[in-house]
C-alpha positions, -999 to +999 in steps of 0.1 A: +112+671+173+107+637+194+070+633+189+042+606+197+014+596+174-012+581+201-037+561+180-048+531+208-078+516+193-082+480+189-091+483+153-055+487+145-051+453+155-049+425+124-073+407+142-103+436+147-093+456+118-097+431+088-122+445+063-131+473+088-131+507+075-109+528+098-096+561+082-080+572+110-051+545+103-045+553+074-040+593+081-019+583+113+006+565+095+012+584+065+019+615+092+040+593+114+061+583+082+062+620+061+075+634+095+101+605+097+108+618+064+110+653+074+141+645+102+118+638+135+118+607+159+087+597+162+072+573+184+041+553+173+018+542+199-009+517+188-006+480+181+016+453+171+005+449+133+011+483+123+039+491+099+054+520+099+089+540+095+084+553+129+091+533+166+068+509+171+054+513+209+030+486+209-003+478+228-010+449+254-008+414+231-028+399+257-057+423+244-055+417+209-044+381+207-062+364+228-098+360+242-099+371+275-134+365+296-148+391+320-160+373+348-187+398+357-203+393+326-207+353+331-241+352+335-252+372+307-263+355+270-234+349+247-242+375+220-241+404+244-215+388+263-192+388+236-199+426+224-202+438+259-163+423+264-150+440+232-157+475+245-141+466+282-110+454+261-114+484+234-107+505+265-082+484+286-063+488+255-066+522+251-055+533+284-027+513+290-010+525+257-022+561+263-005+556+298+029+544+283+026+575+259+023+598+292+051+580+312+076+584+278+066+617+279+072+626+315+105+607+317+118+639+291+119+609+259+087+631+240+086+671+229+046+665+221+017+641+217-005+641+192-038+622+199-054+605+168-078+585+191-113+590+214-106+604+245-085+588+270-055+610+266-074+639+277-077+630+312-036+625+310-030+657+295-054+677+323-032+654+349+004+661+336-003+694+316+024+678+287+015+693+252-009+674+233-029+682+199-059+662+192-073+651+157-109+656+160-125+628+131-157+629+142-188+653+142-189+682+168-217+667+189-243+698+190-269+685+218-261+691+258-277+653+262-249+631+245-222+618+264-201+629+234-208+667+241-199+660+280-166+646+267-154+670+247-165+700+262-153+691+298-119+696+284-126+728+260-091+743+266-073+716+250-055+719+215-078+706+189-074+703+154-101+698+127-100+686+097-123+708+080-137+742+086-173+729+087-162+706+113-161+734+135-201+743+135-215+747+165-184+748+187-168+778+186-160+774+226-132+746+220-100+759+214-089+751+179-051+757+170-061+746+136-075+731+103-056+708+088-071+688+059-061+651+053-036+641+027-028+618+005+003+596-008+002+598-044+017+574-060-005+549-045-034+562-068-030+558-101-045+585-129-064+579-160-073+602-178-100+582-201-138+580-186-151+552-175-184+542-184-195+525-143-206+547-116-189+536-081-200+539-045-176+528-019-178+529+019-201+514+047-237+507+040-252+530+063-282+551+059-261+582+062-235+575+035-269+574+009-263+544-010-295+537-021-298+572-035-264+563-054-286+534-064-317+552-076-297+579-099-278+548-112-311+526-122-329+556-136-300+570-157-294+537-175-258+533-155-239+503-141-232+512-102-202+492-083-211+488-051-176+482-025-177+478+004-177+450+034-200+430+046-189+428+086-213+437+112-205+477+117-202+485+081-238+480+076-271+483+094-288+453+085-322+471+088-313+498+060-300+472+037-326+452+036-354+474+031-335+498+005-305+477-007-311+442-008-344+445-030-320+461-058-291+431-053-313+419-086-312+445-106-288+440-135-276+476-127-261+472-093-227+450-086-218+446-052-180+433-046-160+432-013-135+453+002-112+471-018-075+476-007-043+492-028-039+487-069-071+465-066-086+499-048-068+522-076-079+501-101-117+500-095-120+541-088-095+547-117-120+530-144-151+546-131-171+574-148-176+591-114-180+585-079-215+592-061-214+606-026-253+613-018-248+620+019-279+623+044-252+634+071-224+660+077-192+640+070-167+661+084-143+654+060-147+622+038-113+610+026-128+591-004-135+622-020-099+626-023-091+593-035-114+594-064-101+627-078-064+618-075-073+588-101-088+614-121-127+602-113-152+631-108-168+633-073-208+638-074-217+650-039-246+666-017-242+697-004-236+683+031-208+690+056-171+695+043-180+683+002-180+722-005-143+725+011-129+695-010-149+693-041-145+724-069-182+726-084-180+724-117-140+713-120-135+682-104-173+674-098-209+687-094-221+696-058-258+691-052-281+709-031-302+676-014-334+696-006-344+737+003-328+733+039-306+767+041-269+757+037-235+775+026-235+780-013-273+768-013-285+780-050-252+786-061-237+751-078-239+746-116-268+719-113-298+738-100-316+709-095-318+690-063-315+656-047-320+626-072-331+646-100-297+669-093-279+637-092-292+624-124-284+657-142-246+654-130-243+623-144-253+632-177-232+661-174-200+642-160-179+641-194-178+680-189-155+676-161-117+676-168-101+644-152-064+659-154-079+692-132-093+665-103-057+652-099-040+685-104-071+699-073-054+670-054-015+675-059-019+712-051-041+707-018-043+675-003-010+658-005+006+642+026+034+668+024+012+693+027-002+674+058+024+672+075+039+707+069+006+717+086+008+695+117+046+705+118+039+743+124+011+731+147+036+716+168+062+744+171+035+769+178+020+749+206+053+744+219+064+780+218+026+784+236+040+768+264+072+778+264+090+745+259+126+735+253+132+709+221+146+672+233+160+668+199 
């Protein structure tokens, strides 16, 4: 097949990506490389900085490598002007690359397009009826008064792929063609059977992510907590940080380090006792849980979103009910205590978890190879449903 992977996000450019947590890029790169490895011809529509085995179709360098001035914002103060202009640049970069992808499609150079990004492709898809599938990365908006809801349900007949079954909640009207879990390149994550002594949290310092709850649980169980994050603006909420995180930075239990990648990240994870993920929101997937388990590090997570689809309670970690609210699986977990008390009990019992089982769980269910196979099947089914003939 000739496959177009569409990720026209400005955050794929090094200038904007540095220190930013942007999971769709990792998944899209691994998918593109995996498809090439299976013999497909893949065209990756993204920034020039992305390194891939696929053919890179690069976006407009005038938008990624310079500081264009938006004339209509000339009277705004500098801070407002900067962030408002970035929104214009992001959209122009996206629409330009999306247009190139659909031009290639209409010229007969592609069999199918796979959109890994926000929204622009839907309009081109509607105009051309070219076979396109969409991987959804964010939660489905539940209320009709949001722009996101209006955008999504305007094109409810398009071909959507969910990244967890939970993600489909409240969205039965959307045309879901598959659920395909993310997968890891296991060679990037070194397994360690020996249990470490410190706890880890890594991710953005936002209230939804629950870093403050991880801190409380660590302090109350007399454990060191190592937090890996980035200090760029989008990775933290300043108000939350000042009230819920900063007051604990002088506590000897808490250590914050910078953004980690590659072997440094793998070493950080594999040497930990457990990874804490006390979410306050319904995470649609959570790639970090796979990364932890691939290194043999058990996950202790609140029963929110897709957690119960990814973690095997009592086998690869512990799932904790955060409160009394009714959720799938509530009350069936190994640990019956809720909230912080549940986290504390799980930390105390973490040596019950066989680290080998954590790695095995990822090997059997969450590899790049399994992800690629899932997408191949979807592409073929969508093409067949539209009566399309492969170009090569």
